[in-house]
ROMAR-182436 format. One line per field, with one value per residue (C-alpha): x, y, z. Coordinates in Angstrom, 3 decimals. Layout:
ROMAR-182436
xx <- [X / ...]
yy <- [Y / ...]
zz <- [Z / ...]
***
This chain:
ROMAR-182436
xx <- [85.472 / 82.050 / 79.374 / 77.343 / 73.976 / 73.630 / 71.000 / 71.645 / 75.386 / 75.507 / 77.666 / 76.348 / 73.063 / 69.717 / 68.347 / 65.972 / 63.317 / 60.137 / 59.648 / 56.737 / 59.192 / 62.213 / 65.981 / 67.134 / 70.050 / 68.663 / 67.689 / 64.607 / 63.158 / 64.324 / 67.106 / 71.337 / 72.196 / 74.387 / 77.452 / 77.106 / 77.294 / 78.079 / 75.400 / 76.570 / 75.771 / 74.322 / 76.661 / 75.796 / 78.303 / 74.888 / 75.717 / 71.642 / 68.578 / 66.930 / 62.601 / 61.073 / 58.058 / 61.276 / 61.371 / 64.906 / 66.492 / 68.129 / 71.922 / 71.708 / 74.481 / 73.902 / 75.568 / 78.600 / 80.661 / 84.359 / 86.065 / 83.257 / 81.841 / 78.718 / 75.585 / 72.097 / 69.245 / 66.889 / 69.430 / 68.864 / 70.635 / 73.729 / 74.890 / 74.774 / 78.132 / 79.162 / 79.807 / 83.670 / 84.233 / 86.271 / 87.371 / 87.697 / 85.380 / 86.201 / 86.420 / 89.986 / 91.729 / 89.800 / 90.834 / 89.094 / 87.192 / 85.261 / 81.689 / 81.396 / 78.274 / 79.305 / 75.153 / 74.180 / 75.689 / 75.122 / 72.139 / 70.588 / 69.773 / 66.201 / 63.914 / 64.379 / 68.385 / 68.984 / 68.100 / 68.956 / 66.613 / 64.260 / 66.519 / 69.918 / 68.623 / 66.961 / 70.515 / 72.129 / 69.735 / 70.638 / 74.416 / 74.184 / 75.988 / 72.938 / 73.619 / 75.155 / 76.395 / 75.054 / 75.558 / 77.819 / 80.332 / 80.335 / 81.268 / 84.115 / 84.852 / 84.205 / 86.623 / 89.622 / 89.245 / 89.152 / 92.122 / 94.530 / 93.864 / 92.407 / 95.829 / 96.936 / 93.494 / 91.537 / 88.997 / 85.241 / 83.017 / 81.693 / 78.800 / 78.831 / 78.490 / 76.110 / 72.361 / 70.053 / 70.635 / 73.843 / 76.282 / 76.015 / 79.265 / 81.073 / 80.536 / 80.997 / 83.919 / 85.537 / 84.017 / 86.167 / 89.542 / 88.715 / 89.335 / 92.516 / 93.995 / 93.511 / 95.267 / 91.681 / 89.701 / 85.840 / 83.583 / 80.452 / 81.365 / 85.106 / 87.466 / 86.825 / 83.066 / 83.022 / 85.263 / 82.639 / 79.753 / 81.070 / 82.431 / 78.699 / 78.019 / 80.403 / 79.956 / 76.236 / 76.187 / 74.283 / 75.978 / 75.304 / 77.830 / 81.027 / 83.198 / 82.153 / 82.662 / 86.037 / 86.806 / 84.799 / 87.779 / 90.820 / 89.930 / 89.169 / 92.455 / 93.954 / 92.528 / 95.778 / 95.440 / 98.232 / 101.418 / 102.010 / 103.445 / 99.293 / 96.708 / 93.781 / 90.946 / 91.262 / 94.749 / 95.743 / 96.662 / 93.420 / 91.486 / 93.645 / 93.333 / 89.565 / 89.689 / 91.666 / 88.916 / 86.189 / 88.512 / 89.674 / 85.769 / 84.559 / 87.525 / 89.507 / 92.894 / 91.504 / 91.924 / 88.346 / 87.053 / 87.448 / 83.449 / 83.487 / 82.289 / 83.589 / 87.099 / 89.385 / 87.766 / 87.978 / 91.851 / 92.583 / 90.900 / 92.965 / 96.388 / 95.351 / 95.214 / 98.647 / 100.402 / 98.664 / 100.145 / 103.658 / 103.638 / 102.045 / 104.722 / 107.204 / 105.797 / 105.228 / 108.193 / 105.131 / 104.782 / 102.455 / 99.387 / 99.083 / 100.770 / 101.008 / 101.586 / 98.274 / 96.681 / 96.637 / 95.802 / 97.891 / 100.247 / 97.809 / 97.825 / 96.192 / 93.299 / 92.414 / 91.223 / 88.426 / 90.986 / 95.168 / 95.566 / 98.194 / 96.093 / 96.490 / 99.839 / 101.068 / 99.433 / 100.952 / 104.704 / 103.773 / 102.410 / 105.676 / 108.244 / 105.839 / 105.958 / 109.804 / 109.430 / 107.742 / 110.050 / 113.370 / 111.319 / 111.119 / 114.146 / 115.067 / 112.891 / 113.977 / 116.845 / 118.193 / 118.508 / 121.996 / 124.372 / 122.741 / 119.239 / 120.609 / 121.943 / 118.508 / 116.949 / 119.156 / 118.144 / 114.725 / 115.154 / 117.319 / 114.735 / 112.210 / 113.789 / 114.810 / 111.893 / 109.186 / 109.534 / 110.349 / 106.175 / 105.200 / 108.234 / 108.315 / 109.502 / 105.762 / 105.607 / 109.277 / 108.398 / 104.672 / 102.939 / 102.299 / 105.912 / 107.702 / 105.781 / 106.601 / 110.436 / 110.498 / 109.799 / 112.208 / 114.990 / 114.010 / 114.497 / 117.827 / 118.400 / 117.080 / 119.005 / 122.412 / 121.247 / 122.552 / 126.272 / 128.201 / 127.266 / 130.251 / 132.038 / 132.089 / 128.876 / 127.729 / 127.832 / 124.484 / 122.857 / 123.494 / 122.882 / 119.382 / 118.668 / 119.192 / 117.573 / 114.472 / 115.331 / 115.003 / 111.570 / 110.609 / 111.959 / 108.912 / 106.686 / 107.200 / 107.559 / 104.832 / 102.541 / 102.288 / 102.406 / 98.928 / 98.536 / 100.138 / 99.948 / 101.129 / 103.735 / 106.020 / 106.589 / 109.043 / 110.709 / 111.257 / 112.861 / 114.978 / 116.218 / 117.322 / 119.005 / 121.346 / 121.750 / 122.915 / 126.149 / 127.437 / 127.947 / 131.625 / 132.393 / 133.145 / 132.909 / 129.301 / 128.172 / 126.184 / 124.531 / 123.487 / 122.235 / 120.996 / 118.838 / 117.970 / 116.075 / 114.061 / 113.032 / 112.007 / 110.326 / 108.668 / 107.720 / 105.952 / 103.736 / 103.215 / 102.341 / 99.315 / 97.038 / 99.593 / 100.440 / 103.393 / 105.050 / 105.288 / 107.641 / 109.815 / 110.110 / 111.340 / 113.555 / 115.544 / 115.621 / 117.134 / 120.147 / 120.925 / 120.723 / 123.244 / 125.673 / 125.856 / 126.773 / 128.930 / 130.217 / 129.906 / 132.077 / 135.160 / 136.486 / 138.135 / 135.936 / 134.442 / 137.199 / 137.668 / 136.852 / 138.595 / 137.406 / 135.654 / 136.276 / 133.541 / 132.329 / 132.850 / 130.359 / 131.600 / 130.375 / 128.188 / 126.075 / 125.884 / 123.420 / 120.787 / 120.523 / 120.472 / 117.891 / 117.118 / 117.033 / 119.567 / 118.845 / 116.523 / 119.802 / 122.424 / 124.933 / 125.621 / 128.013 / 130.420 / 130.417 / 130.362 / 131.517 / 133.518 / 131.615 / 130.043 / 126.508 / 124.012 / 123.132 / 119.891 / 120.780 / 119.418 / 116.237 / 113.173 / 111.842 / 108.372 / 110.887 / 113.268 / 110.382 / 108.945 / 112.478 / 113.582 / 110.622 / 111.931 / 116.087 / 116.140 / 118.079 / 121.393 / 124.229 / 126.829 / 129.497 / 128.769 / 125.258 / 123.555 / 123.274 / 119.519 / 117.076 / 115.993 / 119.732 / 120.691 / 124.207 / 125.847 / 125.383 / 127.717 / 127.725 / 127.564 / 129.588 / 127.686 / 124.570 / 124.883 / 125.772 / 123.333 / 121.847 / 121.478 / 121.821 / 124.864 / 123.377 / 120.930 / 117.786 / 114.430 / 112.311 / 113.812 / 111.607 / 108.751 / 107.593 / 106.385 / 106.552 / 109.918 / 111.259 / 112.744 / 115.138 / 117.218 / 117.484 / 120.573 / 120.321 / 118.438 / 121.460]
yy <- [139.818 / 138.728 / 136.932 / 134.040 / 132.951 / 129.552 / 128.912 / 129.984 / 130.078 / 133.110 / 135.990 / 139.615 / 138.386 / 138.695 / 135.488 / 133.756 / 132.864 / 134.627 / 137.453 / 135.174 / 133.006 / 135.274 / 133.567 / 133.066 / 135.070 / 138.340 / 141.140 / 140.764 / 138.442 / 139.233 / 141.384 / 140.619 / 137.939 / 139.095 / 136.967 / 133.744 / 132.622 / 129.454 / 128.763 / 126.588 / 122.927 / 121.711 / 120.076 / 116.282 / 113.329 / 111.002 / 107.675 / 106.268 / 107.297 / 109.486 / 109.893 / 111.016 / 112.713 / 114.334 / 118.356 / 119.891 / 121.390 / 125.160 / 125.343 / 126.203 / 127.952 / 131.919 / 134.991 / 136.965 / 139.984 / 140.894 / 141.587 / 141.589 / 138.494 / 139.860 / 137.733 / 139.623 / 139.774 / 135.995 / 135.351 / 131.788 / 131.280 / 132.306 / 135.473 / 134.945 / 135.915 / 136.360 / 132.645 / 132.146 / 130.102 / 126.699 / 124.936 / 125.847 / 124.495 / 121.431 / 123.827 / 125.829 / 122.606 / 120.794 / 124.426 / 127.356 / 125.658 / 122.839 / 124.492 / 122.671 / 123.873 / 122.144 / 123.068 / 120.110 / 117.929 / 119.516 / 118.183 / 120.353 / 118.988 / 118.911 / 117.888 / 114.010 / 114.206 / 116.854 / 115.080 / 111.798 / 109.372 / 108.219 / 105.008 / 106.888 / 109.199 / 106.579 / 104.573 / 108.124 / 108.571 / 105.002 / 105.131 / 108.951 / 110.402 / 113.366 / 113.153 / 115.941 / 116.291 / 118.186 / 121.925 / 122.538 / 120.037 / 121.449 / 124.758 / 123.179 / 121.259 / 124.014 / 126.650 / 123.919 / 123.902 / 127.324 / 127.732 / 125.213 / 124.288 / 127.370 / 128.680 / 126.427 / 125.823 / 128.965 / 127.037 / 127.888 / 130.769 / 131.447 / 132.112 / 128.917 / 128.008 / 130.878 / 129.536 / 127.897 / 124.594 / 124.472 / 121.884 / 118.028 / 117.606 / 120.464 / 119.843 / 116.766 / 117.199 / 120.212 / 117.755 / 115.620 / 117.615 / 119.716 / 115.512 / 115.466 / 118.378 / 117.189 / 115.056 / 114.872 / 112.136 / 113.050 / 111.379 / 112.612 / 110.180 / 108.970 / 110.079 / 106.947 / 107.884 / 111.261 / 110.398 / 107.632 / 109.856 / 112.172 / 110.180 / 108.740 / 111.807 / 113.275 / 110.152 / 109.649 / 113.187 / 115.108 / 118.498 / 120.661 / 123.444 / 122.414 / 124.558 / 123.088 / 119.599 / 120.486 / 122.286 / 118.983 / 117.188 / 119.353 / 118.520 / 114.469 / 114.407 / 114.639 / 110.986 / 108.879 / 106.378 / 104.185 / 104.980 / 105.200 / 101.888 / 101.097 / 101.130 / 102.871 / 105.217 / 107.049 / 108.870 / 112.223 / 111.601 / 110.058 / 113.488 / 115.977 / 114.401 / 114.209 / 117.745 / 119.193 / 117.211 / 119.088 / 122.593 / 121.841 / 121.497 / 124.531 / 126.664 / 127.267 / 126.802 / 130.474 / 133.734 / 134.714 / 138.252 / 141.446 / 141.421 / 137.998 / 138.308 / 134.299 / 136.500 / 135.376 / 132.352 / 130.404 / 132.149 / 130.743 / 127.406 / 126.753 / 128.123 / 125.143 / 122.872 / 123.806 / 123.456 / 120.575 / 118.822 / 120.151 / 118.377 / 115.217 / 115.039 / 115.309 / 112.911 / 110.168 / 110.958 / 111.069 / 113.652 / 116.751 / 116.684 / 120.524 / 121.894 / 125.808 / 126.509 / 125.027 / 128.220 / 131.611 / 132.383 / 135.242 / 134.381 / 134.533 / 138.195 / 139.542 / 140.598 / 137.423 / 137.412 / 139.626 / 140.476 / 141.231 / 138.966 / 135.889 / 133.160 / 135.772 / 137.134 / 133.163 / 131.735 / 132.975 / 132.847 / 129.037 / 129.061 / 129.578 / 127.804 / 124.275 / 125.611 / 125.591 / 122.286 / 121.076 / 122.140 / 120.888 / 117.618 / 117.218 / 117.621 / 115.260 / 113.276 / 113.372 / 113.410 / 116.843 / 118.847 / 120.527 / 123.274 / 125.776 / 124.576 / 124.004 / 128.285 / 129.034 / 127.355 / 128.547 / 132.179 / 131.694 / 130.061 / 132.989 / 135.570 / 134.274 / 134.050 / 137.549 / 139.214 / 136.595 / 134.809 / 138.440 / 139.536 / 137.083 / 136.415 / 139.835 / 139.229 / 138.236 / 135.614 / 134.308 / 131.547 / 130.679 / 127.152 / 128.286 / 129.900 / 127.097 / 124.826 / 126.843 / 127.183 / 123.723 / 123.108 / 125.975 / 124.055 / 120.291 / 122.276 / 123.565 / 119.944 / 117.848 / 120.617 / 119.424 / 115.591 / 116.948 / 116.296 / 113.184 / 110.510 / 109.747 / 112.899 / 114.915 / 115.966 / 119.259 / 122.021 / 123.691 / 120.521 / 119.422 / 122.903 / 122.197 / 118.707 / 120.521 / 123.098 / 121.003 / 118.951 / 121.968 / 122.806 / 118.967 / 119.316 / 121.987 / 120.300 / 117.409 / 120.042 / 122.163 / 118.937 / 120.371 / 117.248 / 116.690 / 119.840 / 119.105 / 117.530 / 114.119 / 115.809 / 116.507 / 113.006 / 113.551 / 116.857 / 114.353 / 111.599 / 114.319 / 115.294 / 112.116 / 110.337 / 113.863 / 113.103 / 109.604 / 109.637 / 112.464 / 109.157 / 108.808 / 112.514 / 111.956 / 115.604 / 114.766 / 111.740 / 111.818 / 114.922 / 113.635 / 110.214 / 112.560 / 113.908 / 111.446 / 109.879 / 112.958 / 112.180 / 108.981 / 109.920 / 112.668 / 110.156 / 107.006 / 109.650 / 110.796 / 107.735 / 107.400 / 109.832 / 109.669 / 106.190 / 107.061 / 107.755 / 104.233 / 103.875 / 106.254 / 105.537 / 101.996 / 103.149 / 105.297 / 102.716 / 100.171 / 102.682 / 104.310 / 100.872 / 99.712 / 103.176 / 102.802 / 98.840 / 99.678 / 102.795 / 100.019 / 97.419 / 99.506 / 102.587 / 103.816 / 104.312 / 101.289 / 99.254 / 101.494 / 104.750 / 107.366 / 109.714 / 112.591 / 116.123 / 118.486 / 120.564 / 123.767 / 126.900 / 129.014 / 132.828 / 131.974 / 129.664 / 131.526 / 134.261 / 131.149 / 130.964 / 134.622 / 135.644 / 132.571 / 131.498 / 129.012 / 128.059 / 125.395 / 123.953 / 122.554 / 121.539 / 125.569 / 124.948 / 122.205 / 123.161 / 127.117 / 128.212 / 125.193 / 124.833 / 121.805 / 122.180 / 120.711 / 116.764 / 115.516 / 115.782 / 119.341 / 118.945 / 119.281 / 116.532 / 115.824 / 115.527 / 113.377 / 110.612 / 110.739 / 110.356 / 107.716 / 105.685 / 105.582 / 106.190 / 101.783 / 102.632 / 101.683 / 102.614 / 104.069 / 101.755 / 98.447 / 97.710 / 94.677 / 93.431 / 94.221 / 91.266 / 92.827 / 92.914 / 89.205 / 88.086 / 87.698 / 91.492 / 92.804 / 97.050 / 99.257 / 102.433 / 103.924 / 102.806 / 105.644 / 108.330 / 111.553 / 109.428 / 106.431 / 104.417 / 101.350 / 99.725 / 96.856 / 98.113 / 96.717 / 99.177 / 98.967 / 97.959 / 99.617 / 103.073 / 104.015 / 107.784 / 109.689 / 106.767 / 107.781 / 110.185 / 106.624 / 106.141 / 107.082 / 107.143 / 110.295 / 111.740]
zz <- [74.165 / 72.262 / 74.242 / 73.406 / 74.195 / 76.634 / 74.132 / 70.920 / 71.270 / 68.946 / 69.366 / 69.829 / 67.425 / 68.948 / 70.685 / 67.933 / 70.918 / 70.574 / 72.672 / 74.360 / 75.442 / 76.100 / 76.841 / 80.682 / 79.670 / 77.883 / 79.354 / 78.011 / 75.111 / 71.423 / 72.586 / 72.957 / 74.751 / 77.925 / 79.548 / 80.655 / 84.348 / 85.244 / 88.617 / 91.627 / 91.640 / 94.987 / 97.111 / 98.094 / 98.817 / 100.218 / 99.109 / 99.932 / 97.139 / 99.288 / 100.478 / 97.475 / 99.549 / 101.723 / 100.758 / 100.578 / 103.121 / 103.046 / 104.843 / 108.665 / 108.475 / 109.330 / 107.445 / 108.330 / 107.072 / 107.492 / 109.538 / 112.854 / 112.253 / 113.696 / 112.641 / 110.454 / 112.933 / 112.480 / 109.595 / 108.909 / 105.154 / 103.937 / 102.433 / 98.363 / 97.136 / 93.740 / 91.940 / 91.695 / 88.532 / 89.810 / 86.539 / 82.990 / 80.388 / 78.040 / 75.613 / 76.743 / 76.454 / 73.185 / 70.766 / 70.160 / 66.625 / 69.366 / 70.949 / 73.905 / 76.139 / 79.556 / 80.597 / 77.878 / 80.230 / 83.898 / 86.661 / 88.172 / 91.990 / 92.379 / 95.713 / 95.482 / 95.607 / 98.381 / 101.214 / 103.014 / 103.040 / 106.094 / 106.146 / 106.466 / 109.086 / 111.392 / 111.597 / 111.952 / 114.814 / 115.988 / 115.478 / 118.275 / 115.641 / 115.573 / 119.597 / 121.259 / 124.807 / 127.212 / 126.871 / 129.839 / 127.643 / 124.639 / 126.072 / 126.915 / 124.053 / 122.032 / 124.384 / 124.545 / 120.790 / 120.682 / 123.129 / 121.787 / 117.999 / 116.382 / 116.245 / 113.734 / 111.941 / 112.491 / 109.685 / 111.959 / 110.979 / 114.521 / 112.850 / 112.170 / 115.881 / 116.483 / 115.314 / 116.385 / 114.411 / 114.048 / 111.854 / 113.517 / 111.512 / 112.900 / 115.845 / 116.436 / 114.240 / 116.996 / 119.978 / 118.570 / 117.942 / 121.513 / 123.314 / 121.117 / 122.237 / 126.705 / 128.823 / 130.793 / 128.876 / 128.767 / 130.660 / 128.474 / 125.398 / 124.419 / 121.293 / 119.531 / 119.584 / 119.011 / 115.704 / 114.954 / 114.660 / 112.979 / 110.153 / 110.033 / 109.181 / 107.048 / 104.399 / 104.563 / 102.990 / 105.824 / 105.642 / 102.969 / 102.903 / 101.344 / 103.255 / 106.838 / 105.052 / 103.954 / 107.538 / 109.252 / 107.299 / 108.596 / 111.950 / 111.497 / 110.679 / 113.769 / 114.687 / 113.206 / 115.856 / 113.962 / 112.035 / 108.452 / 107.914 / 108.263 / 105.798 / 107.001 / 105.574 / 109.342 / 108.147 / 108.640 / 104.676 / 104.222 / 105.859 / 104.332 / 100.901 / 101.372 / 102.043 / 98.992 / 96.624 / 98.424 / 97.733 / 94.991 / 93.596 / 94.712 / 93.693 / 97.082 / 95.458 / 93.332 / 95.057 / 95.932 / 95.274 / 97.097 / 97.144 / 99.131 / 102.512 / 103.200 / 101.227 / 104.912 / 105.580 / 101.907 / 102.541 / 105.527 / 105.078 / 102.224 / 103.174 / 106.017 / 103.537 / 102.557 / 105.610 / 106.648 / 103.049 / 103.802 / 107.929 / 107.031 / 103.908 / 106.139 / 108.831 / 106.323 / 103.146 / 100.735 / 97.858 / 98.865 / 96.597 / 96.845 / 93.767 / 94.622 / 90.831 / 90.106 / 92.628 / 92.444 / 96.041 / 97.683 / 101.066 / 104.447 / 106.085 / 109.066 / 107.126 / 106.853 / 110.144 / 112.247 / 114.460 / 114.760 / 117.895 / 118.253 / 116.337 / 113.830 / 114.035 / 114.031 / 111.259 / 108.507 / 110.138 / 110.865 / 107.189 / 105.521 / 107.829 / 107.108 / 102.788 / 103.880 / 105.661 / 102.868 / 100.624 / 102.182 / 102.691 / 98.775 / 98.031 / 100.086 / 98.601 / 95.274 / 95.659 / 94.379 / 97.597 / 95.559 / 97.226 / 95.251 / 96.254 / 99.754 / 100.328 / 98.667 / 101.214 / 104.215 / 102.987 / 103.710 / 106.913 / 107.907 / 106.827 / 108.224 / 111.710 / 111.100 / 110.474 / 110.230 / 113.452 / 115.246 / 114.120 / 117.794 / 119.317 / 122.053 / 125.696 / 126.734 / 123.535 / 123.152 / 125.852 / 125.164 / 124.491 / 120.516 / 120.009 / 121.111 / 119.205 / 115.933 / 117.017 / 116.719 / 112.677 / 112.296 / 114.233 / 112.710 / 109.461 / 109.268 / 110.659 / 107.689 / 105.605 / 107.302 / 105.997 / 102.721 / 103.469 / 103.780 / 105.903 / 106.687 / 107.419 / 110.559 / 112.630 / 112.227 / 115.185 / 114.005 / 113.748 / 117.545 / 118.447 / 116.926 / 118.023 / 121.858 / 121.213 / 120.446 / 123.377 / 126.085 / 124.406 / 124.604 / 128.365 / 129.036 / 127.220 / 130.013 / 132.956 / 132.357 / 131.097 / 127.509 / 125.599 / 124.846 / 123.484 / 120.392 / 117.008 / 115.388 / 113.851 / 117.239 / 117.197 / 113.430 / 115.087 / 118.544 / 115.646 / 113.543 / 116.802 / 118.184 / 114.949 / 115.316 / 119.591 / 118.627 / 116.568 / 119.722 / 121.746 / 120.230 / 121.644 / 124.959 / 125.569 / 124.677 / 124.986 / 128.338 / 127.630 / 124.232 / 125.764 / 128.290 / 125.868 / 124.488 / 127.094 / 127.287 / 123.606 / 123.845 / 127.351 / 125.123 / 122.595 / 125.039 / 126.362 / 122.608 / 122.275 / 123.729 / 121.350 / 118.243 / 116.766 / 114.811 / 117.498 / 118.680 / 115.594 / 116.116 / 119.751 / 118.492 / 116.170 / 118.973 / 121.223 / 119.350 / 118.141 / 121.821 / 123.140 / 120.392 / 121.332 / 124.701 / 123.979 / 122.143 / 125.064 / 128.091 / 126.339 / 125.533 / 127.056 / 123.246 / 120.367 / 118.407 / 116.102 / 113.084 / 113.919 / 115.867 / 118.234 / 117.304 / 118.137 / 119.369 / 116.282 / 116.590 / 115.008 / 112.546 / 112.369 / 109.115 / 111.242 / 114.226 / 113.439 / 112.861 / 116.489 / 117.413 / 119.497 / 121.380 / 124.419 / 125.338 / 128.498 / 126.322 / 124.569 / 127.490 / 124.063 / 123.722 / 126.586 / 125.707 / 121.780 / 121.874 / 125.273 / 126.206 / 129.785 / 130.803 / 131.535 / 134.088 / 133.751 / 134.269 / 138.240 / 138.244 / 136.167 / 138.981 / 140.651 / 138.800 / 135.017 / 136.621 / 138.004 / 134.682 / 132.876 / 135.591 / 134.184 / 130.594 / 131.216 / 131.031 / 134.438 / 132.316 / 134.558 / 132.322 / 132.244 / 132.057 / 130.437 / 129.203 / 125.715 / 124.437 / 124.024 / 121.094 / 119.341 / 118.300 / 120.234 / 116.700 / 114.970 / 114.678 / 115.983 / 112.698 / 113.780 / 110.504 / 111.481 / 113.795 / 111.040 / 110.365 / 106.929 / 108.646 / 105.662 / 107.048 / 109.639 / 109.633 / 112.679 / 112.443 / 111.019 / 107.714 / 104.663 / 106.923 / 105.898 / 109.586 / 110.592 / 110.021 / 108.809 / 105.218 / 107.511 / 107.780 / 104.032 / 103.804 / 100.312 / 99.823 / 100.569]
***
């Protein structure tokens, strides 16, 4: 391919400029033109005009190398790396006969447009955005994030923190994220204050490194104070799409060069955006915004991490199961989860359980917090796959067992006080399990265990609602539907009018391998469904967990119960409302887009 001069636009010819005024893209004046490389534009998103007397500042990020993340002595600037094209020029799609020079419309940043104005900086100071906690508090918060958040969002470059002038935006974002992952309230400043400081720094364009801006937006997406039924710019979806927008600008959707010293970091950030896109899509029932057909980034691997620790092994496995979740949800929302698609997705899930999950499931890891969180996503995937059956058909044994496994894992979360370590997506997974267990109330040998398991889910959602607004809608739905089911059961010793007593579903030989290798102590329904034995009830729980459940079980006896005040007296009980699709009932959430509400739309089946 012939190379063109940036100025004269001629192919393989000498530059028209004289030797006294040489072309900047020629080896020397009058020689053949060299290939043009587009210069990277300095990133800024400052909303206010800066002072003309202020000089441009440099990025505070230190240089490092992969895989050791070792800092260079005395380094204060980023190590330059190869320019990576981030877009296709207009001549690519306008046609070969169109000569369009992108440089004619590019404007390089100058010292007059590169920094905050003095008024903006003073406002940030007045709002405390540039104020950092005491060093001890900083160390505690960073340690908390690295212990509980890094494995799911491995996007922090240690070089950014190991410097004399770390980014205030990055620090405030880490402090905020860490405050969302601890049960102990921070006495120095509240979570909302950390969020407000980081939000101000982000939108005032205080940060010049676009990677840090993306990472900060990823961390801020954990705020999510309200459910998706509320229009807000503080939700997970808003911050994720903001991060994605900058990511596309700097070309994160393109595979980094092998020689790029930030190769592993860029790939980890990109795949964090992808998995978050899938999870948020599932939680709120809205389309994904990243189409991997537009990306050529290879799947994450151990080589993307400086050391092959638990985080390095867990992240690729988490990305793969999150992508399957996104694919299933997309099929459900588009109403095209046909049998051939279901078989393909089932095969992928089975392969994940036998191959991918094996890399993080050893004897010492099978019950770790990270492993249990990943397993919840796996079981939720299987539940949604079984939703493709008829609403009026028999309950699937696989779905019931998956729901029971999820309850058992949530029971562990409760017993070990780990719910505060979970993200907002775990409100959605609890709803998935609850919508399967409530129809089991109609199966006489299972109804008591199913009800007790539902109580555990409601207790978990009640605790999660203290951190995540999306848990409120899920809790209200489960409470409403379980109250209706208990009311029907207590007012009749036979099934509701027009229905027949359902038999215990059987687990066939084809679906049993989906549960091989998992700890069956989590699944209280395994005995009644598979082994034909009776499992213990809530009375076998330890004292601390039992006291928690007593607060949220509504203390309703198994016999007669009063009708819930929220249900009108004249409203008839609709048995179809307790079907797997939940599409036929008159429940108060219809028409509202709260977290997981799309699961209740029977028309998706």
